[in-house]
C-alpha positions in Angstrom: 11.5 -9.9 26.3 11.8 -12.1 23.2 8.0 -12.0 22.6 5.2 -9.5 23.3 2.8 -10.5 26.1 -0.8 -10.3 25.1 -2.9 -9.2 28.0 -6.8 -9.2 28.2 -6.8 -5.6 27.4 -4.7 -5.8 24.3 -6.7 -8.9 23.2 -9.9 -6.7 23.5 -8.1 -4.0 21.4 -7.1 -6.6 18.8 -10.6 -7.9 18.5 -11.9 -4.3 18.0 -9.2 -3.0 15.7 -7.8 -6.1 13.9 -10.2 -5.6 11.1 -9.2 -2.0 10.6 -5.5 -2.7 10.9 -5.7 -5.2 8.0 -7.9 -2.5 6.4 -11.1 -4.3 6.7 -14.8 -3.3 7.5 -17.7 -3.8 9.5 -20.0 -3.9 6.5 -20.2 -6.8 4.2 -17.6 -9.1 5.8 -18.6 -12.3 7.4 -18.4 -12.5 11.2 -15.6 -15.1 10.9 -13.4 -12.4 9.6 -12.9 -10.8 13.1 -11.6 -13.9 15.0 -9.1 -14.7 12.3 -7.9 -11.1 12.1 -7.4 -10.9 15.8 -5.7 -14.4 16.0 -3.5 -13.5 13.1 -2.3 -10.2 14.8 -1.7 -12.0 18.0 0.4 -14.5 16.1 2.6 -11.7 14.9 2.8 -10.2 18.4 3.7 -13.7 20.1 6.3 -14.5 17.4 8.0 -11.1 17.4 11.6 -10.8 18.7 13.6 -7.7 19.3 15.8 -6.8 16.2 18.8 -6.4 18.5 18.4 -10.0 19.5 17.9 -11.3 16.0 21.0 -9.6 14.9 23.0 -11.5 17.5 21.4 -14.9 16.5 23.8 -16.9 14.2 20.8 -19.1 13.2 19.5 -16.2 11.2 21.0 -15.7 7.8 23.7 -13.2 7.8 22.2 -11.3 4.8 19.0 -10.7 6.9 20.9 -9.7 10.0 22.9 -7.1 8.0 19.6 -5.7 6.5 17.9 -5.5 10.0 21.0 -3.7 11.3 20.2 -1.0 9.0 16.5 -0.4 10.2 17.4 2.4 12.6 19.2 4.3 9.9 16.3 4.0 7.5 13.8 5.2 10.2 16.1 8.1 11.1 16.4 9.1 7.4 12.6 9.0 6.9 12.1 11.1 10.0 14.6 13.7 8.6 12.3 14.0 5.6 9.2 14.7 7.7 8.0 11.2 8.4 6.5 10.6 11.8 8.8 9.1 14.5 7.2 5.9 15.7 7.9 2.8 17.7 7.5 0.5 14.7 10.1 -1.8 13.3 12.1 -2.5 16.4 10.9 -6.2 16.4 11.2 -8.9 13.7 8.8 -11.8 13.0 9.9 -14.8 10.9 7.0 -16.2 9.0 6.9 -19.6 7.1 4.6 -18.3 4.3 5.2 -16.1 1.4 2.8 -13.3 2.4 1.4 -12.0 5.8 -2.0 -11.4 4.5 -4.0 -12.1 1.4 -5.7 -9.1 0.1 -9.2 -9.3 -1.8 -10.5 -6.6 -4.0 -13.6 -6.6 -6.2 -15.2 -4.5 -9.1 -18.2 -4.9 -11.4 -17.4 -6.9 -14.5 -18.0 -3.9 -17.1 -17.0 -1.0 -15.0 -14.2 0.3 -12.8 -15.8 0.9 -9.5 -14.0 -0.7 -6.7 -16.1 -2.4 -3.9 -15.7 -0.5 -0.7 -15.5 -1.9 2.8 -16.2 0.6 5.5 -15.1 0.6 9.2 -15.5 3.1 12.1 -12.7 5.4 13.0 -10.4 4.8 10.0 -13.0 4.9 7.1 -13.4 3.0 4.0 -11.0 0.8 1.9 -11.0 -0.7 -1.6 -9.5 -3.9 -0.4 -9.7 -6.3 2.5 -7.0 -8.6 3.9 -7.2 -12.1 5.4 -4.3 -13.9 7.2 -5.2 -17.1 5.5 -4.9 -17.6 1.7 -7.6 -20.2 1.8 -9.9 -18.0 3.7 -9.3 -15.2 1.3 -10.1 -17.3 -1.6 -13.2 -18.5 0.0 -14.4 -15.0 0.7 -13.6 -13.9 -2.8 -15.6 -16.7 -4.1 -18.5 -15.7 -2.0 -18.3 -12.1 -3.3 -18.2 -13.5 -6.9 -21.2 -15.6 -6.5 -23.3 -13.4 -4.4 -22.5 -10.0 -6.0 -21.5 -11.0 -9.5 -18.3 -9.0 -9.3 -14.9 -9.6 -10.7 -12.6 -10.4 -7.7 -8.9 -10.7 -7.3 -6.7 -12.1 -4.4 -3.1 -11.3 -4.1 -0.5 -11.8 -1.3 1.0 -8.7 0.6 4.2 -8.8 2.4 3.4 -5.9 4.6 0.7 -3.7 6.1 0.4 -0.8 8.4 -1.7 -0.7 11.6 -1.9 3.1 11.1 -0.5 3.7 14.5 -2.9 1.5 16.4 -0.3 -1.1 17.2 3.5 -1.5 17.0 4.4 -2.8 13.5 7.3 -5.3 13.4 9.5 -6.0 10.4 8.2 -9.2 8.7 10.3 -11.7 6.8 7.8 -11.3 4.1 9.2 -7.8 3.7 12.7 -9.0 2.7 12.6 -10.7 -0.7 15.6 -12.8 -1.9 18.1 -11.3 -4.3 20.2 -8.2 -4.8 17.1 -6.0 -4.5 16.3 -7.1 -1.0 18.0 -4.2 0.8 16.2 -1.5 -1.3 13.0 -3.3 -1.2 13.1 -3.3 2.6 14.0 0.4 2.6 11.1 1.2 0.3 8.5 -0.8 2.2 9.4 0.7 5.5 9.3 4.2 4.1 5.9 3.4 2.4 4.4 2.1 5.6 5.8 5.0 7.5 4.0 7.5 5.1 0.7 5.8 6.2 1.6 6.4 9.9 2.5 10.1 9.0 -0.4 11.2 6.8 -3.7 9.4 6.2 -7.1 10.5 5.0 -10.2 8.4 5.8 -12.1 7.0 2.8 -9.4 7.9 0.3 -7.6 4.8 -0.6 -6.2 6.0 -4.0 -4.8 9.2 -2.4 -3.3 7.5 0.6 -1.7 4.5 -1.4 -0.5 6.8 -4.3 1.0 9.3 -1.7 2.8 6.5 0.1 4.1 4.9 -3.2 5.3 8.3 -4.5 7.1 9.5 -1.3 8.7 6.1 -0.6 9.9 5.7 -4.2 11.6 9.1 -4.1 13.1 8.7 -0.6 14.4 5.1 -1.5 16.7 6.5 -4.2 17.6 9.5 -2.0 18.5 7.1 0.9 21.2 5.3 -1.1 22.5 8.3 -3.3 22.6 10.9 -0.7 24.0 9.1 2.3 26.7 7.2 0.4 26.2 4.1 2.5 28.4 0.9 2.0 27.1 -0.9 -1.0 24.7 1.8 -1.7 25.4 2.1 -5.3 24.9 -1.5 -6.0 21.7 -1.3 -3.9 20.6 1.7 -5.7 21.2 0.2 -9.1 19.2 -3.0 -8.2 16.3 -0.8 -7.0 16.4 1.4 -10.2 16.6 -1.8 -12.4 13.6 -3.2 -10.5 11.7 0.1 -10.9 12.2 0.0 -14.6 10.6 -3.3 -14.8 7.8 -2.2 -12.5 7.3 1.0 -14.5 6.8 -1.1 -17.7 4.4 -3.2 -15.9 2.3 -0.3 -14.7 2.4 1.4 -18.0 0.9 -1.7 -19.7 -1.7 -2.0 -17.0 -2.5 1.7 -17.4 -3.0 1.4 -21.1 -5.1 -1.7 -20.7 -7.2 0.2 -18.2 -7.7 3.1 -20.6 -8.7 0.8 -23.4 -11.2 -1.0 -21.1 -12.7 2.3 -20.1 -13.4 3.2 -23.6 -15.0 -0.1 -24.1 -17.2 0.0 -21.0 -18.3 3.5 -21.9 -19.2 2.7 -25.6 -23.1 2.7 -25.7 -23.1 1.2 -29.3 -21.7 -2.1 -27.8 -23.8 -4.8 -26.3 -22.7 -6.4 -23.0 -21.8 -9.5 -25.0 -19.5 -7.5 -27.3 -18.0 -5.6 -24.3 -17.1 -8.9 -22.6 -15.5 -10.1 -26.0 -13.5 -7.0 -26.3 -12.5 -7.1 -22.6 -11.1 -10.6 -23.1 -9.1 -9.5 -26.0 -7.6 -6.6 -24.1 -6.7 -8.8 -21.1 -5.3 -11.6 -23.3 -3.0 -8.9 -25.0 -1.9 -7.7 -21.5 -1.3 -11.2 -20.2 0.9 -12.1 -23.3 2.8 -8.8 -23.0 3.7 -9.1 -19.4 4.0 -12.9 -19.6 1.5 -13.4 -16.8 0.7 -17.0 -16.0 -2.7 -18.4 -16.9 -3.5 -19.3 -13.2 -3.1 -15.7 -12.2 -6.4 -13.8 -12.2 -6.6 -10.9 -14.6 -9.8 -8.8 -14.6 -11.2 -5.5 -13.5 -10.3 -6.2 -9.8 -6.8 -6.8 -10.7 -6.4 -3.7 -12.7 -8.1 -1.5 -10.2 -5.5 -2.1 -7.7 -2.9 -0.5 -10.0 -5.2 2.5 -10.3 -5.4 2.7 -6.5 -1.6 2.5 -5.9 -0.3 4.7 -8.9 -3.1 7.0 -9.9 -1.5 10.2 -8.7 2.1 10.0 -9.2 2.3 12.7 -11.8 0.2 15.1 -9.7 2.6 14.5 -6.6 5.6 14.8 -8.7 4.5 18.2 -10.1 3.7 19.4 -6.6 7.1 18.3 -5.2 9.3 19.3 -8.1 7.6 22.5 -9.2 5.8 23.9 -6.2 8.1 22.6 -3.5 11.4 22.8 -5.2 12.3 19.4 -3.8 11.6 20.4 -0.3 9.8 17.7 1.7 9.1 20.3 4.4 7.0 22.3 1.9 5.5 19.3 0.5 4.0 18.1 4.0 3.0 21.8 4.6 0.9 22.0 1.5 -0.8 18.8 2.2 -1.6 19.6 5.8 -4.9 21.4 5.2 -6.4 18.1 3.9 -6.5 16.8 7.5 -8.9 19.4 8.6 -11.6 19.2 6.0 -10.9 16.3 3.7 -14.7 15.5 3.0 -15.2 18.9 1.6 -12.0 19.1 -0.3 -12.3 15.6 -1.9 -16.1 16.1 -2.5 -16.7 12.3 -2.5 -15.4 9.3 -0.9 -12.7 7.0 -2.7 -11.9 9.6 -5.3 -9.4 8.6 -7.9 -9.0 11.7 -9.9 -7.6 13.9 -7.0 -5.4 16.1 -9.1 -7.9 19.0 -8.8 -7.6 18.7 -4.9 -3.8 19.2 -5.1 -4.3 22.0 -7.5 -6.5 23.9 -5.0 -4.0 23.3 -2.3 -1.3 24.9 -4.4 -3.4 27.9 -5.3 -4.1 28.5 -1.6 -0.5 28.3 -0.8 0.3 30.9 -3.4 -2.4 33.3 -2.3 -1.7 32.9 1.4 -5.0 31.2 2.2 -3.4 27.9 3.0 -2.2 26.9 6.5 1.4 26.2 5.4 4.2 28.8 5.6 6.7 29.5 2.9 10.3 28.9 3.7 
């Protein structure tokens, strides 16, 4: 079949789960969120086509068809490194917009404390997505006006339904340019990590884990398998990562500067706002960020969510696991059983001590994993 059929049962499932698959909540989101989320998800289902059919369709650009033809190999590689085998990414959806959803995040004006949206079954998230940019902007304005928070809206090319539904490959996952192939490899591996290992109410851990694993495996995919055109794709990926790392580094430094400003009891709120403006202006100039792009605490806090724990994960993988993904997943496994106790609080950013404890347990034999 060229499209998914949407039955009454699946429609009910969408109405119940659409909010959580776009990483939303039942708390603080207006009722209008749920119909648009269900309809947005159903649109993807109804527009999905089997990748095998798309590859044979001459109306689809050859570059896209070539990349789609590599999906089975990408999935197989991820599975060989411990990622869960799923029925995801066997269908393709072409979208006529630059993003599949628009993500809203929020934080107090003079403190980094991400607004949380909670949902049954999958827990809490520090962001919420809308299928319509206008709807996302409207909701962000409501949060700003009603709660006095900094808000940010950004487009996202992909998301994971966390195993609730079958995720397709989206056209928004394939950028234009030489880096397209590597970017698609990375995003499929990133979302596959979410389907493999996920902790309720721990956005920073989940996103940082997925980013770390996907980044490592993307390079391994091209360098180890020696695929046709792999060297050029790998170099394009490495070049884009250098730019991204520079951007992340400057965001990190700005975040540190702002933390000091917000924590300085000698400064009035007015002086803190002035100092904040100077830090953000410097960041905007340094990264050549357009004036129309929002830049505030809500913008910066997203970088903290996605890249907080890379150093800790790298130490765990390189030093404790000696580059073995099997050991890596074994060491993390105990988190599934008693995450609330181990993390001590919800939405914890400084989860380094959690990983340290797991490593100690592994070494003393009190963990659940087995040494190779």
